Backbone as JSON Lines, residues from 0, in Angstrom:
{"i":0,"aa":"M","n":[0.83,-1.19,0.0],"ca":[0.0,0.0,0.0],"c":[0.87,1.26,0.0]}
{"i":1,"aa":"R","n":[1.96,1.22,0.78],"ca":[2.86,2.37,0.84],"c":[3.44,2.66,-0.54]}
{"i":2,"aa":"Q","n":[3.82,1.61,-1.27],"ca":[4.37,1.78,-2.62],"c":[3.34,2.44,-3.54]}
{"i":3,"aa":"L","n":[2.08,2.03,-3.42],"ca":[1.03,2.6,-4.25],"c":[0.81,4.07,-3.94]}
{"i":4,"aa":"L","n":[0.81,4.41,-2.64],"ca":[0.55,5.79,-2.23],"c":[1.75,6.71,-2.45]}
{"i":5,"aa":"F","n":[2.93,6.25,-2.1],"ca":[4.09,7.14,-2.11],"c":[5.12,6.78,-3.18]}
{"i":6,"aa":"G","n":[5.11,5.56,-3.67],"ca":[6.02,5.16,-4.72],"c":[7.47,5.21,-4.28]}
{"i":7,"aa":"S","n":[8.33,5.15,-5.27],"ca":[9.77,5.23,-5.0],"c":[10.25,6.63,-5.37]}
{"i":8,"aa":"A","n":[11.51,6.88,-5.09],"ca":[12.08,8.2,-5.39],"c":[11.96,8.53,-6.87]}
{"i":9,"aa":"R","n":[12.08,7.51,-7.72],"ca":[12.03,7.8,-9.16],"c":[10.61,8.07,-9.65]}
{"i":10,"aa":"D","n":[9.6,7.89,-8.79],"ca":[8.21,8.15,-9.16],"c":[7.8,9.61,-8.95]}
{"i":11,"aa":"I","n":[8.65,10.39,-8.3],"ca":[8.29,11.77,-7.95],"c":[7.94,12.58,-9.2]}
{"i":12,"aa":"A","n":[8.78,12.52,-10.22],"ca":[8.54,13.31,-11.43],"c":[7.2,12.95,-12.08]}
{"i":13,"aa":"G","n":[6.9,11.66,-12.17],"ca":[5.63,11.23,-12.77],"c":[4.44,11.7,-11.96]}
{"i":14,"aa":"M","n":[4.55,11.66,-10.64],"ca":[3.46,12.13,-9.79],"c":[3.24,13.63,-9.95]}
{"i":15,"aa":"V","n":[4.32,14.39,-10.02],"ca":[4.2,15.84,-10.22],"c":[3.58,16.11,-11.59]}
{"i":16,"aa":"Y","n":[4.09,15.44,-12.6],"ca":[3.56,15.65,-13.95],"c":[2.07,15.28,-14.02]}
{"i":17,"aa":"G","n":[1.73,14.1,-13.52],"ca":[0.33,13.67,-13.54],"c":[-0.58,14.62,-12.78]}
{"i":18,"aa":"T","n":[-0.11,15.11,-11.65],"ca":[-0.9,16.04,-10.85],"c":[-1.13,17.34,-11.59]}
{"i":19,"aa":"I","n":[-0.09,17.86,-12.23],"ca":[-0.24,19.1,-12.98],"c":[-1.19,18.9,-14.16]}
{"i":20,"aa":"V","n":[-1.12,17.76,-14.81],"ca":[-2.04,17.46,-15.91],"c":[-3.48,17.43,-15.41]}
{"i":21,"aa":"V","n":[-3.7,16.77,-14.27],"ca":[-5.06,16.7,-13.71],"c":[-5.56,18.1,-13.37]}
{"i":22,"aa":"M","n":[-4.72,18.88,-12.69],"ca":[-5.15,20.24,-12.34],"c":[-5.46,21.05,-13.58]}
{"i":23,"aa":"G","n":[-4.61,20.96,-14.58],"ca":[-4.84,21.7,-15.81],"c":[-6.14,21.28,-16.49]}
{"i":24,"aa":"A","n":[-6.42,19.98,-16.49],"ca":[-7.65,19.48,-17.11],"c":[-8.88,19.97,-16.34]}
{"i":25,"aa":"I","n":[-8.81,19.94,-15.02],"ca":[-9.94,20.41,-14.22],"c":[-10.16,21.91,-14.44]}
{"i":26,"aa":"V","n":[-9.08,22.66,-14.44],"ca":[-9.18,24.11,-14.65],"c":[-9.72,24.41,-16.04]}
{"i":27,"aa":"A","n":[-9.19,23.76,-17.04],"ca":[-9.65,24.0,-18.41],"c":[-11.11,23.6,-18.57]}
{"i":28,"aa":"G","n":[-11.49,22.48,-17.98],"ca":[-12.89,22.03,-18.06],"c":[-13.82,22.95,-17.31]}
{"i":29,"aa":"S","n":[-13.37,23.5,-16.21],"ca":[-14.19,24.42,-15.42],"c":[-14.34,25.75,-16.13]}
{"i":30,"aa":"A","n":[-13.27,26.22,-16.73],"ca":[-13.28,27.53,-17.37],"c":[-14.15,27.54,-18.63]}
{"i":31,"aa":"S","n":[-14.26,26.4,-19.29],"ca":[-15.02,26.36,-20.54],"c":[-16.51,26.16,-20.31]}
{"i":32,"aa":"N","n":[-16.92,26.04,-19.06],"ca":[-18.31,25.78,-18.76],"c":[-18.7,26.55,-17.5]}
{"i":33,"aa":"A","n":[-19.65,27.48,-17.63],"ca":[-20.06,28.29,-16.47],"c":[-20.58,27.39,-15.34]}
{"i":34,"aa":"Q","n":[-21.26,26.32,-15.67],"ca":[-21.77,25.37,-14.68],"c":[-20.89,24.12,-14.74]}
{"i":35,"aa":"A","n":[-19.83,24.1,-13.92],"ca":[-18.89,22.98,-13.94],"c":[-19.58,21.69,-13.5]}
{"i":36,"aa":"D","n":[-19.51,20.69,-14.33],"ca":[-20.12,19.4,-14.08],"c":[-19.04,18.42,-13.64]}
{"i":37,"aa":"P","n":[-19.09,17.92,-12.39],"ca":[-18.03,17.03,-11.91],"c":[-17.84,15.78,-12.77]}
{"i":38,"aa":"W","n":[-18.9,15.23,-13.29],"ca":[-18.74,14.03,-14.13],"c":[-17.96,14.37,-15.39]}
{"i":39,"aa":"R","n":[-18.3,15.48,-16.01],"ca":[-17.59,15.94,-17.2],"c":[-16.13,16.21,-16.87]}
{"i":40,"aa":"L","n":[-15.88,16.86,-15.74],"ca":[-14.5,17.15,-15.33],"c":[-13.72,15.87,-15.04]}
{"i":41,"aa":"A","n":[-14.37,14.9,-14.4],"ca":[-13.72,13.62,-14.11],"c":[-13.34,12.92,-15.42]}
{"i":42,"aa":"T","n":[-14.25,12.96,-16.37],"ca":[-13.99,12.33,-17.67],"c":[-12.85,13.03,-18.4]}
{"i":43,"aa":"I","n":[-12.88,14.36,-18.39],"ca":[-11.82,15.13,-19.05],"c":[-10.47,14.84,-18.39]}
{"i":44,"aa":"A","n":[-10.43,14.92,-17.06],"ca":[-9.16,14.72,-16.34],"c":[-8.62,13.31,-16.55]}
{"i":45,"aa":"A","n":[-9.48,12.31,-16.39],"ca":[-9.03,10.92,-16.52],"c":[-8.58,10.62,-17.94]}
{"i":46,"aa":"S","n":[-9.35,11.05,-18.92],"ca":[-8.97,10.74,-20.31],"c":[-7.7,11.5,-20.72]}
{"i":47,"aa":"T","n":[-7.56,12.74,-20.26],"ca":[-6.35,13.5,-20.58],"c":[-5.11,12.83,-20.0]}
{"i":48,"aa":"V","n":[-5.21,12.42,-18.73],"ca":[-4.07,11.77,-18.08],"c":[-3.74,10.44,-18.77]}
{"i":49,"aa":"L","n":[-4.76,9.67,-19.12],"ca":[-4.49,8.39,-19.79],"c":[-3.85,8.58,-21.16]}
{"i":50,"aa":"V","n":[-4.32,9.56,-21.91],"ca":[-3.74,9.82,-23.23],"c":[-2.27,10.24,-23.08]}
{"i":51,"aa":"L","n":[-2.0,11.12,-22.13],"ca":[-0.61,11.57,-21.94],"c":[0.26,10.46,-21.38]}
{"i":52,"aa":"W","n":[-0.31,9.57,-20.55],"ca":[0.45,8.42,-20.06],"c":[0.84,7.53,-21.24]}
{"i":53,"aa":"L","n":[-0.13,7.25,-22.12],"ca":[0.17,6.43,-23.29],"c":[1.23,7.1,-24.17]}
{"i":54,"aa":"A","n":[1.17,8.42,-24.3],"ca":[2.18,9.13,-25.08],"c":[3.55,8.99,-24.44]}
{"i":55,"aa":"H","n":[3.61,9.07,-23.11],"ca":[4.88,8.88,-22.41],"c":[5.4,7.46,-22.58]}
{"i":56,"aa":"V","n":[4.53,6.49,-22.43],"ca":[4.94,5.09,-22.6],"c":[5.48,4.89,-24.01]}
{"i":57,"aa":"Y","n":[4.76,5.36,-24.99],"ca":[5.19,5.2,-26.37],"c":[6.53,5.87,-26.62]}
{"i":58,"aa":"S","n":[6.67,7.12,-26.2],"ca":[7.9,7.85,-26.5],"c":[9.1,7.26,-25.75]}
{"i":59,"aa":"H","n":[8.9,6.82,-24.51],"ca":[10.01,6.2,-23.77],"c":[10.35,4.82,-24.35]}
{"i":60,"aa":"A","n":[9.34,4.07,-24.75],"ca":[9.6,2.77,-25.38],"c":[10.33,2.97,-26.7]}
{"i":61,"aa":"L","n":[9.93,3.97,-27.45],"ca":[10.6,4.27,-28.71],"c":[12.07,4.63,-28.47]}
{"i":62,"aa":"A","n":[12.32,5.47,-27.47],"ca":[13.7,5.86,-27.15],"c":[14.53,4.64,-26.74]}
{"i":63,"aa":"E","n":[13.94,3.76,-25.93],"ca":[14.68,2.56,-25.5],"c":[14.91,1.61,-26.66]}
{"i":64,"aa":"T","n":[13.98,1.54,-27.59],"ca":[14.15,0.71,-28.78],"c":[15.32,1.22,-29.62]}
{"i":65,"aa":"I","n":[15.38,2.53,-29.79],"ca":[16.47,3.13,-30.56],"c":[17.8,2.9,-29.86]}
{"i":66,"aa":"T","n":[17.83,3.1,-28.55],"ca":[19.06,2.91,-27.78],"c":[19.54,1.46,-27.84]}
{"i":67,"aa":"A","n":[18.59,0.52,-27.71],"ca":[18.94,-0.9,-27.72],"c":[19.24,-1.41,-29.13]}
{"i":68,"aa":"G","n":[18.76,-0.71,-30.13],"ca":[18.98,-1.17,-31.51],"c":[18.1,-2.34,-31.89]}
{"i":69,"aa":"R","n":[17.02,-2.54,-31.16],"ca":[16.08,-3.64,-31.43],"c":[14.74,-3.31,-30.79]}
{"i":70,"aa":"R","n":[13.73,-4.07,-31.19],"ca":[12.42,-3.89,-30.57],"c":[12.46,-4.37,-29.13]}
{"i":71,"aa":"L","n":[11.68,-3.73,-28.28],"ca":[11.6,-4.17,-26.89],"c":[10.76,-5.44,-26.8]}
{"i":72,"aa":"D","n":[11.12,-6.31,-25.88],"ca":[10.27,-7.48,-25.66],"c":[9.14,-7.07,-24.71]}
{"i":73,"aa":"R","n":[8.23,-7.98,-24.48],"ca":[7.05,-7.7,-23.65],"c":[7.43,-7.26,-22.25]}
{"i":74,"aa":"A","n":[8.4,-7.91,-21.65],"ca":[8.82,-7.56,-20.28],"c":[9.39,-6.15,-20.23]}
{"i":75,"aa":"E","n":[10.16,-5.79,-21.24],"ca":[10.75,-4.44,-21.29],"c":[9.67,-3.37,-21.49]}
{"i":76,"aa":"L","n":[8.69,-3.67,-22.33],"ca":[7.59,-2.74,-22.54],"c":[6.77,-2.58,-21.26]}
{"i":77,"aa":"L","n":[6.51,-3.69,-20.59],"ca":[5.78,-3.62,-19.32],"c":[6.55,-2.83,-18.27]}
{"i":78,"aa":"D","n":[7.87,-2.92,-18.3],"ca":[8.69,-2.14,-17.38],"c":[8.55,-0.64,-17.67]}
{"i":79,"aa":"V","n":[8.52,-0.27,-18.94],"ca":[8.32,1.14,-19.31],"c":[6.95,1.6,-18.82]}
{"i":80,"aa":"M","n":[5.93,0.77,-19.03],"ca":[4.58,1.12,-18.58],"c":[4.55,1.31,-17.07]}
{"i":81,"aa":"R","n":[5.22,0.43,-16.34],"ca":[5.23,0.53,-14.88],"c":[5.96,1.79,-14.42]}
{"i":82,"aa":"R","n":[7.07,2.1,-15.08],"ca":[7.83,3.3,-14.7],"c":[7.01,4.57,-14.9]}
{"i":83,"aa":"E","n":[6.14,4.57,-15.89],"ca":[5.32,5.75,-16.18],"c":[3.98,5.73,-15.43]}
{"i":84,"aa":"L","n":[3.72,4.69,-14.68],"ca":[2.45,4.54,-13.97],"c":[2.14,5.66,-12.98]}
{"i":85,"aa":"P","n":[3.11,6.32,-12.36],"ca":[2.76,7.42,-11.46],"c":[1.93,8.53,-12.13]}
{"i":86,"aa":"I","n":[2.05,8.67,-13.43],"ca":[1.27,9.71,-14.12],"c":[-0.23,9.46,-13.94]}
{"i":87,"aa":"P","n":[-0.77,8.3,-14.33],"ca":[-2.21,8.11,-14.11],"c":[-2.56,7.9,-12.64]}
{"i":88,"aa":"L","n":[-1.64,7.36,-11.84],"ca":[-1.95,7.18,-10.41],"c":[-2.2,8.52,-9.73]}
{"i":89,"aa":"A","n":[-1.55,9.56,-10.21],"ca":[-1.75,10.89,-9.64],"c":[-3.19,11.37,-9.82]}
{"i":90,"aa":"A","n":[-3.9,10.8,-10.76],"ca":[-5.27,11.23,-11.04],"c":[-6.31,10.52,-10.19]}
{"i":91,"aa":"V","n":[-5.96,9.42,-9.56],"ca":[-6.96,8.58,-8.89],"c":[-7.72,9.34,-7.8]}
{"i":92,"aa":"A","n":[-7.04,9.96,-6.87],"ca":[-7.73,10.63,-5.76],"c":[-8.53,11.84,-6.22]}
{"i":93,"aa":"P","n":[-7.95,12.76,-7.02],"ca":[-8.76,13.9,-7.44],"c":[-9.95,13.51,-8.32]}
{"i":94,"aa":"V","n":[-9.76,12.56,-9.21],"ca":[-10.88,12.13,-10.06],"c":[-11.94,11.44,-9.21]}
{"i":95,"aa":"S","n":[-11.52,10.73,-8.17],"ca":[-12.49,10.1,-7.25],"c":[-13.37,11.15,-6.59]}
{"i":96,"aa":"M","n":[-12.79,12.27,-6.2],"ca":[-13.58,13.35,-5.6],"c":[-14.6,13.88,-6.6]}
{"i":97,"aa":"L","n":[-14.19,14.02,-7.84],"ca":[-15.13,14.5,-8.87],"c":[-16.26,13.5,-9.09]}
{"i":98,"aa":"V","n":[-15.93,12.22,-9.06],"ca":[-16.96,11.18,-9.22],"c":[-17.94,11.23,-8.04]}
{"i":99,"aa":"L","n":[-17.41,11.45,-6.83],"ca":[-18.3,11.59,-5.66],"c":[-19.22,12.8,-5.82]}
{"i":100,"aa":"G","n":[-18.72,13.85,-6.43],"ca":[-19.56,15.02,-6.71],"c":[-20.61,14.69,-7.77]}
{"i":101,"aa":"A","n":[-20.22,13.96,-8.78],"ca":[-21.16,13.57,-9.84],"c":[-22.25,12.65,-9.3]}
{"i":102,"aa":"A","n":[-21.88,11.82,-8.32],"ca":[-22.85,10.89,-7.74],"c":[-23.77,11.55,-6.72]}
{"i":103,"aa":"G","n":[-23.5,12.81,-6.41],"ca":[-24.34,13.53,-5.45],"c":[-23.93,13.3,-4.0]}
{"i":104,"aa":"I","n":[-22.84,12.6,-3.77],"ca":[-22.36,12.35,-2.41],"c":[-21.71,13.63,-1.85]}
{"i":105,"aa":"L","n":[-21.05,14.37,-2.73],"ca":[-20.48,15.67,-2.38],"c":[-21.16,16.73,-3.23]}
{"i":106,"aa":"R","n":[-21.24,17.95,-2.71],"ca":[-21.72,19.05,-3.54],"c":[-20.72,19.24,-4.68]}
{"i":107,"aa":"E","n":[-21.22,19.68,-5.81],"ca":[-20.36,19.82,-6.99],"c":[-19.17,20.73,-6.72]}
{"i":108,"aa":"T","n":[-19.41,21.89,-6.13],"ca":[-18.3,22.81,-5.87],"c":[-17.34,22.22,-4.84]}
{"i":109,"aa":"T","n":[-17.87,21.5,-3.86],"ca":[-17.01,20.86,-2.86],"c":[-16.12,19.81,-3.53]}
{"i":110,"aa":"A","n":[-16.7,19.03,-4.42],"ca":[-15.93,17.99,-5.12],"c":[-14.79,18.59,-5.93]}
{"i":111,"aa":"I","n":[-15.08,19.68,-6.62],"ca":[-14.05,20.32,-7.45],"c":[-12.97,20.9,-6.55]}
{"i":112,"aa":"R","n":[-13.37,21.57,-5.48],"ca":[-12.37,22.15,-4.56],"c":[-11.53,21.06,-3.89]}
{"i":113,"aa":"L","n":[-12.17,19.96,-3.51],"ca":[-11.41,18.85,-2.92],"c":[-10.43,18.25,-3.92]}
{"i":114,"aa":"A","n":[-10.87,18.1,-5.16],"ca":[-9.99,17.55,-6.19],"c":[-8.76,18.45,-6.36]}
{"i":115,"aa":"L","n":[-8.98,19.75,-6.43],"ca":[-7.85,20.68,-6.56],"c":[-7.0,20.71,-5.29]}
{"i":116,"aa":"G","n":[-7.65,20.61,-4.13],"ca":[-6.92,20.56,-2.87],"c":[-6.04,19.33,-2.76]}
{"i":117,"aa":"I","n":[-6.56,18.2,-3.21],"ca":[-5.76,16.97,-3.22],"c":[-4.56,17.14,-4.14]}
{"i":118,"aa":"C","n":[-4.77,17.79,-5.27],"ca":[-3.65,18.03,-6.19],"c":[-2.59,18.9,-5.51]}
{"i":119,"aa":"L","n":[-3.0,19.95,-4.83],"ca":[-2.04,20.81,-4.14],"c":[-1.31,20.03,-3.04]}
{"i":120,"aa":"A","n":[-2.05,19.22,-2.3],"ca":[-1.42,18.4,-1.25],"c":[-0.43,17.41,-1.85]}
{"i":121,"aa":"T","n":[-0.78,16.85,-2.99],"ca":[0.13,15.92,-3.68],"c":[1.4,16.63,-4.11]}
{"i":122,"aa":"L","n":[1.26,17.83,-4.63],"ca":[2.45,18.6,-5.02],"c":[3.32,18.91,-3.81]}
{"i":123,"aa":"A","n":[2.69,19.24,-2.68],"ca":[3.46,19.5,-1.46],"c":[4.19,18.24,-1.01]}
{"i":124,"aa":"L","n":[3.49,17.11,-1.01],"ca":[4.09,15.85,-0.6],"c":[5.26,15.48,-1.51]}
{"i":125,"aa":"Q","n":[5.09,15.67,-2.8],"ca":[6.17,15.33,-3.72],"c":[7.36,16.28,-3.54]}
{"i":126,"aa":"G","n":[7.08,17.53,-3.19],"ca":[8.17,18.46,-2.87],"c":[8.94,18.0,-1.64]}
{"i":127,"aa":"L","n":[8.21,17.51,-0.63],"ca":[8.86,16.96,0.56],"c":[9.69,15.73,0.22]}
{"i":128,"aa":"R","n":[9.13,14.85,-0.59],"ca":[9.83,13.64,-0.98],"c":[11.1,13.97,-1.75]}
{"i":129,"aa":"Y","n":[10.99,14.92,-2.67],"ca":[12.15,15.32,-3.46],"c":[13.24,15.9,-2.55]}
{"i":130,"aa":"A","n":[12.85,16.76,-1.63],"ca":[13.81,17.36,-0.7],"c":[14.5,16.28,0.12]}
{"i":131,"aa":"G","n":[13.75,15.26,0.53],"ca":[14.33,14.16,1.29],"c":[15.32,13.35,0.48]}
{"i":132,"aa":"V","n":[14.98,13.07,-0.76],"ca":[15.87,12.31,-1.64],"c":[17.17,13.09,-1.88]}
{"i":133,"aa":"E","n":[17.04,14.38,-2.05],"ca":[18.2,15.22,-2.34],"c":[18.96,15.63,-1.08]}
{"i":134,"aa":"G","n":[18.42,15.32,0.1],"ca":[19.08,15.67,1.35],"c":[19.11,17.17,1.62]}
{"i":135,"aa":"F","n":[18.05,17.85,1.22],"ca":[17.98,19.29,1.42],"c":[17.92,19.66,2.89]}
{"i":136,"aa":"S","n":[18.39,20.85,3.19],"ca":[18.24,21.42,4.53],"c":[16.77,21.79,4.73]}
{"i":137,"aa":"K","n":[16.45,22.25,5.92],"ca":[15.08,22.68,6.2],"c":[14.67,23.79,5.24]}
{"i":138,"aa":"A","n":[15.56,24.76,5.02],"ca":[15.26,25.86,4.1],"c":[15.08,25.35,2.67]}
{"i":139,"aa":"G","n":[15.94,24.43,2.25],"ca":[15.82,23.84,0.92],"c":[14.52,23.08,0.76]}
{"i":140,"aa":"T","n":[14.11,22.4,1.82],"ca":[12.85,21.65,1.79],"c":[11.68,22.61,1.62]}
{"i":141,"aa":"I","n":[11.72,23.71,2.35],"ca":[10.65,24.71,2.25],"c":[10.57,25.25,0.82]}
{"i":142,"aa":"V","n":[11.72,25.52,0.23],"ca":[11.76,26.02,-1.15],"c":[11.2,24.97,-2.12]}
{"i":143,"aa":"A","n":[11.6,23.72,-1.96],"ca":[11.12,22.66,-2.85],"c":[9.6,22.52,-2.77]}
{"i":144,"aa":"V","n":[9.07,22.53,-1.56],"ca":[7.62,22.43,-1.39],"c":[6.95,23.67,-1.96]}
{"i":145,"aa":"A","n":[7.51,24.84,-1.69],"ca":[6.92,26.09,-2.17],"c":[6.88,26.16,-3.69]}
{"i":146,"aa":"V","n":[7.95,25.7,-4.33],"ca":[7.97,25.71,-5.8],"c":[6.88,24.79,-6.35]}
{"i":147,"aa":"N","n":[6.77,23.59,-5.8],"ca":[5.75,22.65,-6.28],"c":[4.35,23.2,-6.06]}
{"i":148,"aa":"V","n":[4.08,23.68,-4.85],"ca":[2.75,24.19,-4.53],"c":[2.46,25.46,-5.33]}
{"i":149,"aa":"S","n":[3.46,26.31,-5.51],"ca":[3.27,27.54,-6.29],"c":[2.83,27.24,-7.71]}
{"i":150,"aa":"L","n":[3.42,26.22,-8.29],"ca":[3.01,25.82,-9.63],"c":[1.53,25.46,-9.64]}
{"i":151,"aa":"G","n":[1.1,24.71,-8.64],"ca":[-0.31,24.36,-8.54],"c":[-1.19,25.57,-8.3]}
{"i":152,"aa":"L","n":[-0.73,26.49,-7.47],"ca":[-1.52,27.7,-7.19],"c":[-1.64,28.59,-8.41]}
{"i":153,"aa":"V","n":[-0.61,28.62,-9.26],"ca":[-0.71,29.38,-10.51],"c":[-1.84,28.8,-11.36]}
{"i":154,"aa":"I","n":[-1.94,27.48,-11.39],"ca":[-3.0,26.83,-12.16],"c":[-4.37,27.19,-11.59]}
{"i":155,"aa":"V","n":[-4.5,27.14,-10.25],"ca":[-5.76,27.5,-9.6],"c":[-6.09,28.97,-9.86]}
{"i":156,"aa":"A","n":[-5.09,29.84,-9.78],"ca":[-5.3,31.26,-10.04],"c":[-5.8,31.49,-11.47]}
{"i":157,"aa":"L","n":[-5.26,30.73,-12.41],"ca":[-5.74,30.82,-13.78],"c":[-7.21,30.43,-13.86]}
{"i":158,"aa":"E","n":[-7.58,29.4,-13.1],"ca":[-8.97,28.98,-13.09],"c":[-9.86,30.09,-12.57]}
{"i":159,"aa":"V","n":[-9.46,30.72,-11.49],"ca":[-10.25,31.8,-10.91],"c":[-10.35,32.96,-11.9]}
{"i":160,"aa":"A","n":[-9.23,33.31,-12.53],"ca":[-9.21,34.42,-13.48],"c":[-10.08,34.13,-14.7]}
{"i":161,"aa":"L","n":[-10.04,32.91,-15.18],"ca":[-10.82,32.55,-16.37],"c":[-12.31,32.36,-16.07]}
{"i":162,"aa":"A","n":[-12.6,31.9,-14.86],"ca":[-13.99,31.59,-14.51],"c":[-14.76,32.84,-14.09]}
{"i":163,"aa":"H","n":[-14.05,33.87,-13.71],"ca":[-14.76,35.08,-13.22],"c":[-14.52,36.22,-14.08]}
């Protein structure tokens, strides 16, 4: 369970990337519709992340094929897919909140805010993880978390600016 939630040090980049993709999809979906529909946003976010995951798998597999000078076998392709798995895994919790909003379990605005809040928390956690891997000082850790969260806040600010 710990591996699924926190992954390894090499999963940090994929989690950050996937989280930013989810936030961007939610913001873009919200901005294009005055009445944000959580089901629509969940579909947009999930499909966007899956398409970009497949693009990452394809491009990394292509690069490894070129480097190896041969086609990858099934095990090697599965390894590429596994390495890129943090990208779609980053979408699970925020998309789940949107689905809860679509099901009427959460209010629509609450679901959207929770989804974005989970994304911000994920960015903060990944900033902490990165600082730990790199052995940053307390000040360095604060900067790493601040940079990650700031990126997320810029996305949220764009949503507010576009929606109002």
